[in-house]
C-alpha positions as CSV (number, residue, x, y, z in Angstrom):
1,M,107.9,65.0,20.7
2,P,108.9,61.3,20.4
3,V,112.4,62.0,21.8
4,K,111.5,60.7,25.3
5,K,111.3,57.1,24.2
6,I,114.4,55.0,25.3
7,C,114.2,52.6,22.4
8,L,114.5,55.2,19.6
9,F,116.7,53.3,17.3
10,S,116.8,55.3,14.1
11,L,119.7,53.4,12.5
12,T,120.1,56.0,9.8
13,I,120.5,58.9,12.3
14,V,122.7,57.0,14.7
15,T,124.9,55.7,11.8
16,C,125.4,59.4,10.8
17,L,126.8,60.0,14.2
18,L,128.8,56.9,14.3
19,F,132.5,57.4,15.1
20,V,135.2,54.9,14.9
21,F,136.1,54.2,18.5
22,S,139.3,52.9,20.0
23,P,140.1,49.3,19.8
24,L,138.5,47.4,22.6
25,M,141.4,45.0,22.7
26,Q,143.2,47.4,25.0
27,A,140.1,47.8,27.2
28,K,139.7,46.4,30.8
29,T,136.3,45.8,32.3
30,C,135.8,48.3,35.0
31,S,133.7,48.5,38.1
32,H,131.0,51.1,38.6
33,S,132.5,51.8,42.0
34,N,135.8,53.2,40.7
35,Q,135.9,57.0,41.2
36,T,137.0,57.6,37.6
37,T,134.1,55.5,36.3
38,I,131.6,57.2,38.6
39,S,132.7,60.6,37.4
40,A,132.4,59.5,33.8
41,L,129.1,57.8,34.4
42,Q,127.6,60.9,36.0
43,A,128.9,63.1,33.2
44,M,127.3,60.8,30.6
45,L,123.9,61.0,32.4
46,N,124.3,64.8,32.6
47,S,125.2,64.9,28.9
48,F,122.0,63.0,27.9
49,E,120.0,65.3,30.2
50,L,121.5,68.2,28.3
51,Y,120.6,66.7,25.0
52,Y,117.1,66.0,26.1
53,S,116.8,69.5,27.4
54,Y,118.0,71.0,24.1
55,L,115.4,69.1,22.1
56,N,112.5,69.5,24.6
57,D,112.8,72.9,26.1
58,T,111.1,74.7,23.3
59,E,108.5,77.3,22.4
60,I,106.1,76.8,19.5
61,K,105.9,79.5,16.9
62,Q,104.0,79.2,13.6
63,G,103.9,75.4,14.1
64,Y,107.7,75.0,14.7
65,Y,109.4,73.8,17.9
66,L,112.1,76.4,18.6
67,P,114.8,75.5,21.0
68,L,115.2,77.8,24.0
69,H,118.9,76.8,24.4
70,G,120.3,77.8,21.1
71,K,118.3,79.7,18.5
72,T,121.4,79.9,16.2
73,R,123.6,77.0,15.0
74,A,126.6,78.5,17.0
75,E,124.5,78.9,20.2
76,A,123.1,75.4,19.9
77,I,126.6,73.8,19.4
78,D,128.0,75.8,22.3
79,Y,125.1,74.6,24.5
80,L,125.7,71.0,23.6
81,R,129.5,71.2,23.9
82,E,129.0,71.2,27.7
83,G,128.4,67.5,27.4
84,F,129.5,66.5,23.9
85,E,132.8,66.7,22.1
86,E,132.5,69.6,19.6
87,N,132.3,67.5,16.4
88,L,129.6,65.4,17.9
89,A,127.7,68.5,19.2
90,T,127.9,69.9,15.7
91,A,126.6,66.6,14.1
92,I,123.7,66.6,16.6
93,V,122.7,70.1,15.8
94,D,123.0,69.5,12.0
95,E,121.0,66.3,12.2
96,Y,118.1,67.4,14.5
97,T,117.6,71.0,13.6
98,C,116.9,73.1,10.6
99,F,117.1,76.8,10.0
100,I,113.7,78.6,9.4
101,P,114.4,81.8,7.5
102,V,111.0,83.4,8.2
103,L,111.7,83.1,12.0
104,D,115.4,83.6,11.6
105,C,116.3,80.8,14.0
106,L,116.6,77.0,14.3
107,A,113.7,74.6,14.7
108,I,113.7,71.1,15.9
109,K,113.1,68.6,13.1
110,P,110.3,66.1,13.9
111,G,111.4,62.5,14.2
112,D,113.3,60.0,16.3
113,G,116.3,61.1,18.3
114,L,119.3,59.3,19.9
115,P,118.7,56.7,22.5
116,V,118.9,58.4,25.8
117,L,120.4,56.7,28.8
118,N,119.4,57.6,32.3
119,K,119.8,56.4,35.9
120,D,117.4,53.5,35.3
121,D,119.9,52.1,32.8
122,I,122.8,51.9,35.3
123,P,122.3,48.3,36.4
124,Y,122.4,47.2,32.7
125,L,125.5,49.1,31.8
126,S,128.9,47.6,31.3
127,C,132.0,49.6,30.8
128,N,135.5,49.2,29.3
129,K,138.1,51.5,30.8
130,I,140.5,52.2,28.0
131,S,142.5,54.7,30.1
132,N,141.9,57.1,33.0
133,K,140.8,59.6,30.3
134,H,138.7,57.2,28.1
135,I,135.8,54.9,29.1
136,I,133.2,53.2,26.9
137,F,129.8,52.4,28.4
138,S,127.6,49.8,26.7
139,R,124.0,48.9,27.0
140,E,122.2,46.1,25.3
141,F,118.6,46.4,24.2
142,T,116.4,43.6,23.1
143,G,113.0,43.4,21.5
144,C,112.9,46.9,20.0
145,Y,111.8,46.0,16.5
146,S,111.0,42.3,16.9
147,P,110.9,39.9,19.9
148,V,114.4,38.5,19.0
149,D,116.4,41.5,18.0
150,R,119.4,42.7,20.0
151,Y,121.4,45.9,19.8
152,R,124.4,47.2,21.6
153,Y,124.5,51.0,22.2
154,Q,128.0,52.3,23.1
155,V,128.8,55.7,24.5
156,E,132.4,56.8,24.6
157,M,133.4,59.2,27.3
158,Q,136.7,61.2,27.1
159,L,138.2,63.5,29.6
160,Y,138.7,67.0,28.2
161,Q,140.5,69.4,30.6
162,D,139.0,67.8,33.7
163,H,135.5,67.5,32.2
164,W,134.1,64.3,30.9
165,K,132.2,64.5,27.6
166,I,130.5,62.1,25.2
167,S,133.0,61.8,22.3
168,A,131.3,59.1,20.2
169,L,128.1,57.0,19.9
170,S,127.5,53.8,18.1
171,L,124.7,51.3,17.7
172,K,125.3,47.8,16.4
173,K,122.9,45.0,15.7
174,L,124.0,41.8,17.4
């Protein structure tokens, strides 16, 4: 599966998941040492691990990759809701899976996925603290399609009942 690559910039797919995020004019640059930021950062990393796990923990049947963490749409959405806001979890399931009637379950669609951030990205992250319940992490990538291209990947984190979740994703060419 090609999901493991970090520079997986399928603009069409990410654009489908693009949400309009809060105005950055209200944002303050925040330190990675602030406890709120550390909690949100760890939750973001855990959410991407969850996403990766959903797409890669599979069994193969009749040539299809069947996810172990959600054979039905409802189960898949419920699994991803641990780390993603419900509408975003739904959009991910709808974009990256399809129902296979013969097998009566979901299968992972072949293709590129979302860019996945991990602990190796931490030194390259910047963040904007909108409030104690809303933080936007940003990571710039260069040289993905050509030596001079630049993209900004933004991950919005929001606090839902004492649990940080990814609420929106965006990718912009700079």
